[in-house]
C-alpha positions in Angstrom: 111.1 100.6 97.3 110.2 103.9 95.7 105.6 104.2 96.6 104.0 106.7 96.0 100.9 107.1 98.1 98.0 108.8 96.6 95.3 110.5 99.3 91.9 112.0 97.9 91.6 114.7 101.1 93.7 115.3 103.6 91.2 116.3 106.0 90.4 113.9 109.4 88.1 111.4 107.7 88.9 107.5 107.5 90.5 107.2 104.2 93.2 109.9 104.8 93.9 108.9 108.4 94.4 105.4 107.1 96.8 106.4 104.4 98.8 108.4 106.4 98.8 105.8 109.3 100.6 103.7 106.2 102.4 105.9 105.1 104.1 106.4 108.2 105.0 103.0 109.0 106.1 102.1 105.5 108.4 105.0 105.5 109.7 103.2 109.0 110.1 100.3 107.3 112.4 101.6 105.3 110.4 102.7 101.9 111.4 106.1 99.4 107.8 107.3 100.0 106.4 110.2 98.5 102.6 111.6 99.1 100.7 113.4 96.6 97.2 114.8 98.2 94.6 115.6 95.8 93.2 118.4 98.3 95.1 120.8 100.8 93.8 120.1 104.1 94.5 119.6 107.8 96.7 116.6 107.7 98.6 118.3 104.9 101.5 119.1 107.9 101.2 115.3 109.3 101.9 114.0 105.5 104.5 116.4 104.9 106.3 115.4 108.3 106.5 111.9 107.0 107.7 112.2 103.4 107.6 114.6 100.6 104.1 115.7 100.4 102.5 117.4 96.9 98.8 118.8 96.0 98.2 117.7 93.0 94.6 120.2 93.1 96.1 123.2 94.8 94.8 126.0 92.7 91.3 125.0 90.6 90.7 128.4 88.6 88.6 126.7 85.3 87.2 129.5 82.5 86.7 129.8 79.2 90.2 129.7 78.1 90.0 125.9 78.8 87.6 124.5 77.8 89.7 123.1 74.6 91.7 120.8 75.9 88.7 119.4 77.8 87.0 119.6 74.2 89.6 117.6 72.8 90.2 114.7 75.5 86.6 114.3 76.3 82.8 116.0 75.2 81.3 119.3 75.4 79.0 118.2 78.2 82.5 117.7 80.4 83.4 121.5 79.4 80.5 122.6 80.4 80.1 120.6 83.6 83.8 122.3 84.8 82.8 126.0 83.9 79.3 125.4 86.3 82.2 123.3 89.0 85.6 124.0 88.5 86.4 121.4 91.3 84.9 118.3 89.2 87.2 115.9 89.0 89.3 116.0 85.4 88.3 120.1 85.4 91.5 120.9 85.2 92.9 124.2 84.1 95.9 124.7 81.9 97.9 125.9 85.0 96.9 122.7 86.8 97.7 120.8 83.7 101.0 122.2 83.9 101.5 121.4 87.5 100.7 117.8 86.8 102.8 117.2 83.8 105.9 118.9 86.3 104.7 116.2 89.5 104.8 113.4 87.1 108.2 114.3 85.6 109.4 114.6 89.3 108.0 111.0 89.9 109.6 110.1 87.0 112.9 111.2 87.4 112.4 109.9 91.7 112.2 106.0 90.0 108.9 105.9 91.3 108.1 101.9 91.0 104.3 101.9 92.5 101.2 103.6 93.6 98.9 103.3 96.8 96.1 105.0 96.1 93.6 105.4 99.4 90.8 105.3 97.7 88.8 104.6 94.1 88.3 108.6 94.4 92.2 109.1 93.0 91.2 107.7 89.6 91.4 111.4 88.6 94.9 112.0 89.3 96.5 108.5 88.1 95.1 108.7 84.7 96.2 112.0 84.1 99.8 111.8 85.5 100.0 109.1 83.0 103.3 107.2 85.1 102.3 104.0 83.8 103.2 102.1 86.9 101.4 99.2 88.8 98.3 100.6 90.9 96.9 98.7 93.8 93.5 100.7 94.8 92.0 100.6 98.6 88.4 100.5 97.8 86.4 102.6 101.1 82.9 102.7 99.7 80.0 101.1 99.4 77.6 100.0 96.6 75.5 103.3 96.4 78.8 105.4 96.0 80.2 103.2 94.1 77.5 103.5 91.5 77.3 107.1 91.9 81.1 107.3 90.5 81.7 109.6 87.6 82.7 107.7 84.4 86.1 108.3 83.9 86.8 107.2 87.5 84.2 104.3 87.3 86.0 102.9 84.0 89.5 103.5 86.0 87.8 101.2 88.3 86.2 98.4 86.2 89.2 98.3 83.5 92.5 98.3 85.0 94.2 95.6 86.1 96.0 96.0 88.9 95.0 94.7 92.7 91.9 96.0 94.0 91.2 95.8 97.9 87.5 96.7 99.7 87.6 97.4 102.9 85.2 95.0 104.3 83.4 91.4 102.8 80.3 93.4 101.6 82.6 95.6 100.1 84.3 92.9 97.9 80.8 92.0 97.5 79.7 96.1 95.7 82.9 95.6 93.9 82.3 92.5 92.6 78.5 93.1 91.6 79.6 96.4 89.4 81.9 94.5 87.6 85.8 94.7 88.8 86.4 91.1 88.3 86.5 88.4 91.2 90.3 87.7 90.3 91.5 91.4 91.4 89.9 91.5 94.5 91.3 91.1 97.9 89.6 92.8 102.0 92.2 94.5 104.0 90.1 96.9 106.8 91.0 100.0 107.8 94.5 100.7 109.7 94.3 101.9 112.9 97.4 102.8 115.5 97.3 100.6 118.8 97.4 103.3 121.6 99.2 102.0 124.8 96.5 101.9 127.4 98.4 102.9 130.9 98.9 106.5 129.0 95.2 106.5 128.0 94.8 106.3 131.6 96.4 108.4 133.0 94.5 110.8 130.6 91.4 110.2 132.3 91.5 113.1 134.8 91.8 115.3 131.1 89.1 114.1 129.3 86.4 114.6 132.2 88.0 117.9 132.8 87.6 119.4 129.3 84.2 118.0 128.7 82.8 118.6 132.5 82.6 114.6 133.1 82.2 113.3 137.0 84.5 110.5 137.3 80.8 108.6 138.2 79.0 110.0 134.6 78.4 107.2 131.6 80.1 108.2 128.8 78.7 106.9 125.6 80.8 108.5 122.1 79.8 108.7 118.8 82.8 109.9 115.9 82.4 110.4 112.2 81.6 113.5 110.0 78.2 114.6 110.2 76.1 114.3 107.9 73.4 112.0 107.4 75.6 108.8 106.1 77.0 108.7 109.5 73.8 109.1 111.2 74.5 111.5 114.1 70.5 111.9 114.1 70.0 108.6 115.1 72.3 108.9 117.9 70.9 111.8 119.4 67.6 109.4 119.4 68.9 106.4 120.7 70.7 108.4 123.3 67.9 110.8 123.9 65.5 107.4 124.9 68.3 105.9 126.9 68.7 108.7 129.0 64.9 109.4 129.5 65.0 105.2 130.9 68.1 105.9 133.1 67.6 105.3 136.7 67.5 108.6 138.8 70.6 109.3 140.2 72.7 108.1 136.5 74.1 110.6 134.7 74.4 109.7 131.2 76.5 112.2 128.9 76.6 111.9 124.9 79.4 112.9 123.0 79.7 113.4 119.3 83.1 113.7 117.7 83.1 115.2 113.7 81.9 118.1 112.0 79.9 118.1 109.0 77.4 119.4 107.1 74.3 118.6 109.9 76.6 120.0 112.2 74.4 122.9 113.5 71.7 120.8 112.7 72.5 118.3 115.1 72.6 121.0 118.0 69.2 122.4 117.3 68.0 118.9 117.1 69.7 118.5 121.0 68.4 121.8 122.0 64.6 121.0 121.0 65.1 117.6 122.5 65.8 119.3 125.8 69.2 117.7 126.1 71.5 120.1 126.1 72.6 119.5 129.7 73.6 115.7 128.4 74.8 115.2 124.8 77.4 117.8 122.8 79.0 117.9 119.6 82.0 119.7 120.4 83.6 119.0 116.3 86.6 117.4 115.3 90.0 116.2 117.9 93.4 115.7 116.1 93.4 112.4 119.0 90.0 110.5 120.1 91.4 107.7 121.6 91.5 109.1 125.1 87.8 110.2 125.1 87.6 106.2 123.7 89.0 105.0 126.8 87.2 107.5 128.9 83.9 105.8 127.2 82.0 103.2 128.2 80.4 102.4 125.0 80.5 103.5 121.6 77.5 104.4 119.4 77.9 103.4 115.3 75.1 105.2 113.9 76.0 104.8 110.1 73.0 104.2 107.4 76.0 102.5 105.5 79.6 102.7 106.0 82.0 99.8 104.6 84.3 99.8 107.4 83.5 102.6 110.5 87.8 103.0 111.8 86.2 104.0 114.8 84.9 101.2 115.8 88.9 99.5 115.4 89.9 102.8 117.5 86.9 102.2 120.1 88.0 98.3 121.0 92.0 99.3 120.7 91.0 101.7 123.2 89.4 98.7 125.1 85.6 100.0 124.3 82.4 97.9 123.0 80.3 99.4 120.4 76.9 99.1 119.5 76.0 98.7 116.1 72.7 99.1 113.5 72.9 95.2 111.4 73.4 95.1 107.7 74.5 98.3 106.9 78.1 97.5 106.4 81.6 96.4 107.9 80.6 97.6 111.5 78.8 94.0 111.5 81.5 92.1 110.5 83.8 93.6 112.9 81.6 93.0 116.0 80.7 90.0 115.2 84.8 88.6 114.1 86.0 89.8 117.4 83.2 90.2 119.9 83.4 93.5 119.9 79.9 94.4 121.7 76.1 93.8 119.9 74.2 94.1 117.1 70.7 95.7 116.7 67.8 95.9 114.1 68.8 98.4 111.3 68.1 102.1 112.2 65.6 101.2 115.6 66.5 103.7 117.8 64.3 101.9 120.8 66.6 98.5 120.4 69.5 100.9 120.5 68.6 102.4 122.9 67.9 99.3 125.2 71.5 98.2 124.3 73.0 101.2 126.0 70.6 100.4 128.9 71.8 97.0 129.3 75.8 97.8 128.7 75.2 100.7 131.4 74.1 98.2 134.2 77.5 97.0 134.3 80.2 98.7 135.7 83.0 100.3 133.1 86.4 98.8 132.6 88.1 99.0 129.6 88.2 95.2 128.2 91.7 94.7 128.0 91.5 91.5 126.7 89.2 92.8 123.2 92.1 95.4 123.1 94.7 92.4 122.0 93.2 90.4 120.6 92.2 93.7 117.3 95.7 94.6 118.2 96.8 91.3 116.9 95.0 91.3 113.2 94.4 94.8 112.8 97.2 97.1 113.7 98.4 99.7 111.6 102.0 97.3 111.5 99.8 94.1 110.4 98.1 95.8 107.7 101.1 97.7 106.0 103.1 95.0 106.0 100.1 92.6 104.4 99.7 95.1 101.7 103.2 95.9 100.9 103.1 91.9 100.6 100.9 92.5 97.4 103.1 95.8 96.6 106.1 93.6 95.8 104.4 90.7 94.1 103.2 93.5 91.6 106.4 95.1 90.8 108.4 91.8 91.4 110.9 92.6 94.2 112.4 89.9 95.7 112.8 88.7 99.1 109.0 90.1 99.3 107.5 91.1 103.2 105.5 88.0 104.1 101.4 88.8 104.6 99.9 88.0 108.2 97.0 85.1 107.5 
């Protein structure tokens, strides 16, 4: 099969990382893969190492001379919005339109058979390319983000005829609520790579040296984009309470891995709370598995999150999680795999108490948890299940059997 993989971004957030892992696995399985990134980013070299990779919006330079096609294809309001913000969806300049036409010609000549779109935000690439191919869309948004989709992306999602995969049952319900036909809906959680636990054990000393940890220090980790949705402020507050209640002589260290608009405000909050010796936000890391393995606990403090990849990654490293209930896919994951515990949403006192309970037990890697999760949530299993759907779309014989 010749498969075009679309990623709305090339940063280290969950959706692009999942798309990268899936593309790598499909290429290893013998598929002929090409990749189209909406935007350049730090993961572009990793995508390029997997398959030929192009950038869809390499030069957003919309100006007055680009208005006429927008007036023809859309409306004056759209043209005005594009003049104010050239980076908006569908705001293609004349140069970008030529680039898109060249890409479309390239993919037709190549003989692309199907498109895998890694989020609903890929619609503004699919429509202008006009390839008329079957599309499988993997939706990683929940109701608030789905309702906020621009009208064209939303219409593409609602009125297409291809399958739509949510990452959780909650996400499936949200998609049905906005009008996606139930017959098109399925569920496929994010893909995650299965690490070698023995290799992670060998990296323990390096992690401790990197972050100034003593062998007996207890480590609590959070991860994700440093912004309101992921709740890094709730991480700081919960951890501060747990540190305050810790017995004398026990050192609890907190580490949040990720970048985003709240990075400096969170560092200021840590300083104001007097936690500067205990909690740090060092930024993003290319590989967080060694840190997750060394951690005693992962805190998932998201206010809403369809299915945070990091709870899967933590479990595959043998580390359990504490998450807020009723906020998305973390609850489904923890319940299904007995992968930790849940506390009432946004109750930082309850989360601090859960931290204290976990840290009363000696630290150990939960290899049983890692094995349970690897049996269902590995990138290999996910890639095969999605490939089975793609082969049904294209009518290819000998479709790979999906894992139930």
